[in-house]
Structure formats: structure tokens, C-alpha cells
Biopython code that builds the backbone (N, CA, C, O; Angstrom):
import numpy as np
from Bio.PDB.StructureBuilder import StructureBuilder

atoms = [
    (1, "MET", "N", (-2.882, 0.391, -10.709)),
    (1, "MET", "CA", (-3.001, 1.759, -11.172)),
    (1, "MET", "C", (-1.597, 2.316, -11.414)),
    (1, "MET", "O", (-0.715, 2.187, -10.566)),
    (2, "THR", "N", (-1.404, 2.927, -12.565)),
    (2, "THR", "CA", (-0.098, 3.505, -12.889)),
    (2, "THR", "C", (0.104, 4.816, -12.130)),
    (2, "THR", "O", (-0.841, 5.376, -11.575)),
    (3, "ASN", "N", (1.334, 5.289, -12.116)),
    (3, "ASN", "CA", (1.624, 6.568, -11.471)),
    (3, "ASN", "C", (0.869, 7.713, -12.139)),
    (3, "ASN", "O", (0.389, 8.621, -11.462)),
    (4, "LEU", "N", (0.765, 7.670, -13.460)),
    (4, "LEU", "CA", (0.033, 8.709, -14.173)),
    (4, "LEU", "C", (-1.447, 8.668, -13.799)),
    (4, "LEU", "O", (-2.066, 9.714, -13.598)),
    (5, "GLU", "N", (-2.007, 7.487, -13.708)),
    (5, "GLU", "CA", (-3.411, 7.363, -13.314)),
    (5, "GLU", "C", (-3.635, 7.881, -11.900)),
    (5, "GLU", "O", (-4.629, 8.557, -11.634)),
    (6, "LYS", "N", (-2.713, 7.564, -10.990)),
    (6, "LYS", "CA", (-2.823, 8.072, -9.613)),
    (6, "LYS", "C", (-2.766, 9.595, -9.598)),
    (6, "LYS", "O", (-3.584, 10.254, -8.957)),
    (7, "TYR", "N", (-1.797, 10.137, -10.307)),
    (7, "TYR", "CA", (-1.611, 11.586, -10.355)),
    (7, "TYR", "C", (-2.850, 12.272, -10.943)),
    (7, "TYR", "O", (-3.374, 13.233, -10.380)),
    (8, "ASN", "N", (-3.299, 11.759, -12.080)),
    (8, "ASN", "CA", (-4.475, 12.330, -12.725)),
    (8, "ASN", "C", (-5.695, 12.241, -11.819)),
    (8, "ASN", "O", (-6.472, 13.191, -11.724)),
    (9, "ASP", "N", (-5.863, 11.114, -11.162)),
    (9, "ASP", "CA", (-7.014, 10.891, -10.291)),
    (9, "ASP", "C", (-7.058, 11.930, -9.167)),
    (9, "ASP", "O", (-8.127, 12.439, -8.828)),
    (10, "ILE", "N", (-5.910, 12.238, -8.601)),
    (10, "ILE", "CA", (-5.844, 13.245, -7.538)),
    (10, "ILE", "C", (-6.381, 14.578, -8.048)),
    (10, "ILE", "O", (-7.229, 15.196, -7.403)),
    (11, "PHE", "N", (-5.893, 15.019, -9.196)),
    (11, "PHE", "CA", (-6.321, 16.307, -9.743)),
    (11, "PHE", "C", (-7.787, 16.295, -10.164)),
    (11, "PHE", "O", (-8.506, 17.266, -9.929)),
    (12, "MET", "N", (-8.233, 15.207, -10.781)),
    (12, "MET", "CA", (-9.623, 15.138, -11.222)),
    (12, "MET", "C", (-10.579, 15.185, -10.035)),
    (12, "MET", "O", (-11.615, 15.848, -10.102)),
    (13, "LYS", "N", (-10.247, 14.495, -8.959)),
    (13, "LYS", "CA", (-11.101, 14.503, -7.766)),
    (13, "LYS", "C", (-11.030, 15.836, -7.026)),
    (13, "LYS", "O", (-12.055, 16.368, -6.600)),
    (14, "MET", "N", (-9.827, 16.372, -6.875)),
    (14, "MET", "CA", (-9.661, 17.629, -6.135)),
    (14, "MET", "C", (-10.399, 18.790, -6.801)),
    (14, "MET", "O", (-11.016, 19.616, -6.127)),
    (15, "PHE", "N", (-10.326, 18.841, -8.129)),
    (15, "PHE", "CA", (-10.843, 20.006, -8.843)),
    (15, "PHE", "C", (-12.068, 19.706, -9.699)),
    (15, "PHE", "O", (-12.560, 20.568, -10.427)),
    (16, "ASN", "N", (-12.550, 18.468, -9.601)),
    (16, "ASN", "CA", (-13.770, 18.067, -10.292)),
    (16, "ASN", "C", (-13.730, 18.419, -11.784)),
    (16, "ASN", "O", (-14.632, 19.069, -12.310)),
    (17, "VAL", "N", (-12.668, 17.976, -12.442)),
    (17, "VAL", "CA", (-12.493, 18.232, -13.871)),
    (17, "VAL", "C", (-12.252, 16.913, -14.599)),
    (17, "VAL", "O", (-11.752, 15.957, -14.006)),
    (18, "PRO", "N", (-12.606, 16.860, -15.879)),
    (18, "PRO", "CA", (-12.307, 15.659, -16.663)),
    (18, "PRO", "C", (-10.825, 15.618, -17.039)),
    (18, "PRO", "O", (-10.127, 16.631, -16.985)),
    (19, "GLU", "N", (-10.374, 14.458, -17.410)),
    (19, "GLU", "CA", (-8.965, 14.264, -17.759)),
    (19, "GLU", "C", (-8.501, 15.205, -18.868)),
    (19, "GLU", "O", (-7.343, 15.623, -18.881)),
    (20, "GLU", "N", (-9.387, 15.537, -19.788)),
    (20, "GLU", "CA", (-9.029, 16.394, -20.918)),
    (20, "GLU", "C", (-8.607, 17.800, -20.475)),
    (20, "GLU", "O", (-7.914, 18.494, -21.218)),
    (21, "GLU", "N", (-9.012, 18.221, -19.288)),
    (21, "GLU", "CA", (-8.701, 19.570, -18.821)),
    (21, "GLU", "C", (-7.474, 19.638, -17.907)),
    (21, "GLU", "O", (-7.088, 20.724, -17.475)),
    (22, "LEU", "N", (-6.866, 18.507, -17.615)),
    (22, "LEU", "CA", (-5.766, 18.493, -16.648)),
    (22, "LEU", "C", (-4.580, 19.337, -17.082)),
    (22, "LEU", "O", (-4.033, 20.085, -16.272)),
    (23, "GLU", "N", (-4.175, 19.236, -18.326)),
    (23, "GLU", "CA", (-2.977, 19.958, -18.796)),
    (23, "GLU", "C", (-3.101, 21.468, -18.633)),
    (23, "GLU", "O", (-2.088, 22.161, -18.532)),
    (24, "SER", "N", (-4.321, 21.986, -18.605)),
    (24, "SER", "CA", (-4.504, 23.437, -18.485)),
    (24, "SER", "C", (-4.720, 23.896, -17.039)),
    (24, "SER", "O", (-4.859, 25.094, -16.792)),
    (25, "LEU", "N", (-4.752, 22.966, -16.086)),
    (25, "LEU", "CA", (-4.974, 23.335, -14.684)),
    (25, "LEU", "C", (-3.776, 24.072, -14.105)),
    (25, "LEU", "O", (-2.631, 23.646, -14.252)),
    (26, "ALA", "N", (-4.066, 25.189, -13.443)),
    (26, "ALA", "CA", (-3.011, 25.971, -12.810)),
    (26, "ALA", "C", (-3.544, 26.613, -11.530)),
    (26, "ALA", "O", (-4.736, 26.889, -11.395)),
    (27, "TYR", "N", (-2.630, 26.839, -10.606)),
    (27, "TYR", "CA", (-2.959, 27.484, -9.336)),
    (27, "TYR", "C", (-3.601, 28.840, -9.592)),
    (27, "TYR", "O", (-3.067, 29.664, -10.335)),
    (28, "LYS", "N", (-4.734, 29.058, -8.978)),
    (28, "LYS", "CA", (-5.550, 30.266, -9.122)),
    (28, "LYS", "C", (-6.070, 30.446, -10.539)),
    (28, "LYS", "O", (-6.640, 31.490, -10.855)),
    (29, "GLY", "N", (-5.887, 29.445, -11.404)),
    (29, "GLY", "CA", (-6.440, 29.479, -12.747)),
    (29, "GLY", "C", (-7.881, 28.985, -12.751)),
    (29, "GLY", "O", (-8.606, 29.146, -13.733)),
    (30, "THR", "N", (-8.272, 28.395, -11.660)),
    (30, "THR", "CA", (-9.641, 27.946, -11.445)),
    (30, "THR", "C", (-10.013, 28.314, -10.014)),
    (30, "THR", "O", (-9.159, 28.326, -9.128)),
    (31, "ALA", "N", (-11.265, 28.606, -9.795)),
    (31, "ALA", "CA", (-11.709, 29.036, -8.463)),
    (31, "ALA", "C", (-11.426, 27.983, -7.398)),
    (31, "ALA", "O", (-11.179, 28.318, -6.240)),
    (32, "GLU", "N", (-11.462, 26.716, -7.786)),
    (32, "GLU", "CA", (-11.255, 25.635, -6.826)),
    (32, "GLU", "C", (-9.812, 25.522, -6.340)),
    (32, "GLU", "O", (-9.570, 25.027, -5.240)),
    (33, "TRP", "N", (-8.849, 25.975, -7.146)),
    (33, "TRP", "CA", (-7.440, 25.825, -6.769)),
    (33, "TRP", "C", (-6.963, 27.101, -6.093)),
    (33, "TRP", "O", (-6.371, 27.976, -6.725)),
    (34, "ASN", "N", (-7.226, 27.187, -4.818)),
    (34, "ASN", "CA", (-6.802, 28.324, -4.012)),
    (34, "ASN", "C", (-5.764, 27.855, -2.995)),
    (34, "ASN", "O", (-5.287, 26.723, -3.084)),
    (35, "SER", "N", (-5.414, 28.687, -2.050)),
    (35, "SER", "CA", (-4.354, 28.326, -1.099)),
    (35, "SER", "C", (-4.734, 27.131, -0.220)),
    (35, "SER", "O", (-3.876, 26.314, 0.113)),
    (36, "MET", "N", (-5.990, 27.026, 0.152)),
    (36, "MET", "CA", (-6.418, 25.878, 0.964)),
    (36, "MET", "C", (-6.359, 24.585, 0.144)),
    (36, "MET", "O", (-5.924, 23.544, 0.637)),
    (37, "ALA", "N", (-6.798, 24.667, -1.096)),
    (37, "ALA", "CA", (-6.746, 23.497, -1.976)),
    (37, "ALA", "C", (-5.299, 23.102, -2.258)),
    (37, "ALA", "O", (-5.003, 21.922, -2.446)),
    (38, "GLN", "N", (-4.401, 24.078, -2.287)),
    (38, "GLN", "CA", (-2.980, 23.799, -2.521)),
    (38, "GLN", "C", (-2.435, 22.867, -1.440)),
    (38, "GLN", "O", (-1.726, 21.907, -1.740)),
    (39, "ILE", "N", (-2.769, 23.152, -0.191)),
    (39, "ILE", "CA", (-2.299, 22.325, 0.925)),
    (39, "ILE", "C", (-2.902, 20.922, 0.835)),
    (39, "ILE", "O", (-2.204, 19.929, 1.041)),
    (40, "ALA", "N", (-4.182, 20.845, 0.531)),
    (40, "ALA", "CA", (-4.840, 19.541, 0.394)),
    (40, "ALA", "C", (-4.246, 18.754, -0.772)),
    (40, "ALA", "O", (-4.055, 17.542, -0.671)),
    (41, "LEU", "N", (-3.957, 19.435, -1.869)),
    (41, "LEU", "CA", (-3.366, 18.783, -3.042)),
    (41, "LEU", "C", (-1.994, 18.207, -2.710)),
    (41, "LEU", "O", (-1.698, 17.058, -3.036)),
    (42, "VAL", "N", (-1.170, 19.006, -2.068)),
    (42, "VAL", "CA", (0.162, 18.550, -1.677)),
    (42, "VAL", "C", (0.053, 17.326, -0.774)),
    (42, "VAL", "O", (0.790, 16.355, -0.945)),
    (43, "SER", "N", (-0.848, 17.373, 0.165)),
    (43, "SER", "CA", (-1.045, 16.249, 1.083)),
    (43, "SER", "C", (-1.453, 14.983, 0.338)),
    (43, "SER", "O", (-0.944, 13.900, 0.628)),
    (44, "GLU", "N", (-2.364, 15.114, -0.614)),
    (44, "GLU", "CA", (-2.810, 13.957, -1.412)),
    (44, "GLU", "C", (-1.662, 13.376, -2.236)),
    (44, "GLU", "O", (-1.500, 12.158, -2.309)),
    (45, "ILE", "N", (-0.875, 14.237, -2.847)),
    (45, "ILE", "CA", (0.255, 13.774, -3.665)),
    (45, "ILE", "C", (1.297, 13.100, -2.781)),
    (45, "ILE", "O", (1.812, 12.036, -3.125)),
    (46, "GLU", "N", (1.607, 13.712, -1.649)),
    (46, "GLU", "CA", (2.583, 13.116, -0.729)),
    (46, "GLU", "C", (2.135, 11.723, -0.292)),
    (46, "GLU", "O", (2.933, 10.785, -0.271)),
    (47, "GLU", "N", (0.879, 11.595, 0.051)),
    (47, "GLU", "CA", (0.366, 10.306, 0.511)),
    (47, "GLU", "C", (0.359, 9.268, -0.605)),
    (47, "GLU", "O", (0.766, 8.125, -0.394)),
    (48, "ALA", "N", (-0.099, 9.656, -1.781)),
    (48, "ALA", "CA", (-0.204, 8.713, -2.905)),
    (48, "ALA", "C", (1.154, 8.196, -3.360)),
    (48, "ALA", "O", (1.279, 7.041, -3.769)),
    (49, "PHE", "N", (2.176, 9.054, -3.288)),
    (49, "PHE", "CA", (3.491, 8.687, -3.797)),
    (49, "PHE", "C", (4.527, 8.495, -2.693)),
    (49, "PHE", "O", (5.709, 8.301, -2.978)),
    (50, "ASP", "N", (4.095, 8.549, -1.450)),
    (50, "ASP", "CA", (4.972, 8.366, -0.290)),
    (50, "ASP", "C", (6.173, 9.316, -0.355)),
    (50, "ASP", "O", (7.327, 8.890, -0.310)),
    (51, "LEU", "N", (5.867, 10.616, -0.462)),
    (51, "LEU", "CA", (6.883, 11.665, -0.583)),
    (51, "LEU", "C", (6.714, 12.687, 0.523)),
    (51, "LEU", "O", (5.683, 12.733, 1.194)),
    (52, "ASP", "N", (7.733, 13.500, 0.704)),
    (52, "ASP", "CA", (7.665, 14.637, 1.611)),
    (52, "ASP", "C", (8.111, 15.883, 0.861)),
    (52, "ASP", "O", (9.287, 16.025, 0.527)),
    (53, "PHE", "N", (7.175, 16.779, 0.600)),
    (53, "PHE", "CA", (7.500, 18.038, -0.055)),
    (53, "PHE", "C", (8.117, 18.976, 0.965)),
    (53, "PHE", "O", (7.717, 18.982, 2.129)),
    (54, "ASP", "N", (9.092, 19.773, 0.533)),
    (54, "ASP", "CA", (9.571, 20.845, 1.396)),
    (54, "ASP", "C", (8.817, 22.117, 0.987)),
    (54, "ASP", "O", (8.036, 22.098, 0.035)),
    (55, "THR", "N", (9.046, 23.191, 1.691)),
    (55, "THR", "CA", (8.305, 24.432, 1.449)),
    (55, "THR", "C", (8.467, 24.906, 0.013)),
    (55, "THR", "O", (7.507, 25.364, -0.606)),
    (56, "GLU", "N", (9.660, 24.798, -0.507)),
    (56, "GLU", "CA", (9.921, 25.220, -1.892)),
    (56, "GLU", "C", (9.073, 24.416, -2.873)),
    (56, "GLU", "O", (8.537, 24.972, -3.831)),
    (57, "ASP", "N", (8.950, 23.110, -2.639)),
    (57, "ASP", "CA", (8.139, 22.260, -3.513)),
    (57, "ASP", "C", (6.683, 22.697, -3.515)),
    (57, "ASP", "O", (6.035, 22.719, -4.561)),
    (58, "ILE", "N", (6.172, 23.046, -2.341)),
    (58, "ILE", "CA", (4.776, 23.461, -2.218)),
    (58, "ILE", "C", (4.521, 24.713, -3.050)),
    (58, "ILE", "O", (3.511, 24.805, -3.748)),
    (59, "PHE", "N", (5.438, 25.677, -2.977)),
    (59, "PHE", "CA", (5.277, 26.902, -3.748)),
    (59, "PHE", "C", (5.531, 26.690, -5.241)),
    (59, "PHE", "O", (4.975, 27.408, -6.071)),
    (60, "GLU", "N", (6.359, 25.717, -5.582)),
    (60, "GLU", "CA", (6.672, 25.438, -6.981)),
    (60, "GLU", "C", (5.515, 24.761, -7.709)),
    (60, "GLU", "O", (5.386, 24.897, -8.926)),
    (61, "LEU", "N", (4.683, 24.041, -6.983)),
    (61, "LEU", "CA", (3.569, 23.303, -7.579)),
    (61, "LEU", "C", (2.475, 24.286, -7.998)),
    (61, "LEU", "O", (1.500, 24.493, -7.276)),
    (62, "LYS", "N", (2.653, 24.886, -9.173)),
    (62, "LYS", "CA", (1.735, 25.921, -9.643)),
    (62, "LYS", "C", (0.841, 25.464, -10.778)),
    (62, "LYS", "O", (-0.042, 26.203, -11.215)),
    (63, "SER", "N", (1.065, 24.243, -11.259)),
    (63, "SER", "CA", (0.201, 23.712, -12.306)),
    (63, "SER", "C", (0.318, 22.194, -12.331)),
    (63, "SER", "O", (1.225, 21.601, -11.748)),
    (64, "TYR", "N", (-0.623, 21.601, -13.020)),
    (64, "TYR", "CA", (-0.608, 20.148, -13.210)),
    (64, "TYR", "C", (0.706, 19.726, -13.861)),
    (64, "TYR", "O", (1.357, 18.784, -13.410)),
    (65, "ALA", "N", (1.090, 20.432, -14.925)),
    (65, "ALA", "CA", (2.297, 20.079, -15.677)),
    (65, "ALA", "C", (3.562, 20.238, -14.837)),
    (65, "ALA", "O", (4.439, 19.375, -14.867)),
    (66, "ILE", "N", (3.660, 21.334, -14.089)),
    (66, "ILE", "CA", (4.838, 21.562, -13.252)),
    (66, "ILE", "C", (4.942, 20.476, -12.186)),
    (66, "ILE", "O", (6.036, 19.989, -11.899)),
    (67, "GLY", "N", (3.819, 20.099, -11.605)),
    (67, "GLY", "CA", (3.821, 19.045, -10.600)),
    (67, "GLY", "C", (4.325, 17.733, -11.159)),
    (67, "GLY", "O", (5.093, 17.021, -10.512)),
    (68, "LYS", "N", (3.892, 17.424, -12.349)),
    (68, "LYS", "CA", (4.322, 16.180, -13.006)),
    (68, "LYS", "C", (5.830, 16.214, -13.262)),
    (68, "LYS", "O", (6.524, 15.229, -13.012)),
    (69, "GLU", "N", (6.332, 17.336, -13.755)),
    (69, "GLU", "CA", (7.770, 17.484, -13.998)),
    (69, "GLU", "C", (8.558, 17.385, -12.693)),
    (69, "GLU", "O", (9.619, 16.763, -12.650)),
    (70, "MET", "N", (8.036, 18.000, -11.630)),
    (70, "MET", "CA", (8.711, 17.975, -10.342)),
    (70, "MET", "C", (8.771, 16.549, -9.787)),
    (70, "MET", "O", (9.811, 16.114, -9.293)),
    (71, "LEU", "N", (7.673, 15.841, -9.870)),
    (71, "LEU", "CA", (7.668, 14.468, -9.365)),
    (71, "LEU", "C", (8.660, 13.600, -10.127)),
    (71, "LEU", "O", (9.370, 12.788, -9.535)),
    (72, "ALA", "N", (8.702, 13.775, -11.436)),
    (72, "ALA", "CA", (9.618, 12.974, -12.249)),
    (72, "ALA", "C", (11.073, 13.379, -11.999)),
    (72, "ALA", "O", (11.927, 12.520, -11.781)),
    (73, "GLY", "N", (11.353, 14.677, -12.029)),
    (73, "GLY", "CA", (12.723, 15.158, -11.926)),
    (73, "GLY", "C", (13.310, 15.087, -10.527)),
    (73, "GLY", "O", (14.414, 14.572, -10.348)),
    (74, "LYS", "N", (12.600, 15.588, -9.546)),
    (74, "LYS", "CA", (13.132, 15.676, -8.186)),
    (74, "LYS", "C", (12.945, 14.389, -7.403)),
    (74, "LYS", "O", (13.813, 13.998, -6.622)),
    (75, "PHE", "N", (11.808, 13.730, -7.612)),
    (75, "PHE", "CA", (11.491, 12.560, -6.793)),
    (75, "PHE", "C", (11.612, 11.235, -7.537)),
    (75, "PHE", "O", (11.426, 10.175, -6.939)),
    (76, "GLY", "N", (11.918, 11.275, -8.825)),
    (76, "GLY", "CA", (12.140, 10.047, -9.591)),
    (76, "GLY", "C", (10.906, 9.228, -9.882)),
    (76, "GLY", "O", (10.997, 8.024, -10.123)),
    (77, "VAL", "N", (9.740, 9.874, -9.860)),
    (77, "VAL", "CA", (8.492, 9.172, -10.188)),
    (77, "VAL", "C", (8.419, 9.010, -11.700)),
    (77, "VAL", "O", (8.574, 9.984, -12.437)),
    (78, "SER", "N", (8.189, 7.804, -12.160)),
    (78, "SER", "CA", (8.086, 7.576, -13.602)),
    (78, "SER", "C", (6.622, 7.612, -14.024)),
    (78, "SER", "O", (5.746, 7.053, -13.365)),
    (79, "PHE", "N", (6.390, 8.287, -15.144)),
    (79, "PHE", "CA", (5.030, 8.407, -15.689)),
    (79, "PHE", "C", (4.951, 7.709, -17.023)),
    (79, "PHE", "O", (3.892, 7.692, -17.650)),
]
sb = StructureBuilder()
sb.init_structure("model")
sb.init_model(0)
sb.init_chain("A")
sb.init_seg("    ")
for serial, (resi, resn, name, xyz) in enumerate(atoms, 1):
    if name == "N":
        sb.init_residue(resn, " ", resi, " ")
    sb.init_atom(name, np.array(xyz, "f"), 0.0, 1.0, " ", f" {name:<3s}", serial, name[0])
structure = sb.get_structure()
């Protein structure tokens, strides 16, 4: 499984959306993505990519796209 597939899979399972809707996913943009889901999402991403987010990272993760950019830029994950 590629990094993109892992990343997409996390979001699709967490928010029960098809792949076509991932780019538009944003924090509080859907009822499912609330503060509790934010913590679960961060935990899933950390586990899947063997990372440790700091508090700033958790607050910065406000959309699917931002998360992807953060993983690539800050953590060196290639997509």
C-alpha cells in the first residue's frame, strides 16, 4: 500500500466518504469531523506513518489537503 493509499484510507474510514470527496474534507466542514474525531484522526495518522504530532500539528490539521502538505513538508512523507 502506498503512502497516499494509507492516507486516503484513514480519511475514508474515519469519515465514511468516497475517495472523490477527500479533497473537500475539512475540520467542522462535515458533522463527523469534530474535536473528538480530530484526536482519533491524529492518532490514526501517527500510527500509520510512525510519527509524533506536536500540539501545533494537531491544530494545523484542518483539512485533508493541509494534512497531506504537512506530512510531506514537515515529516518528509512522499505521496
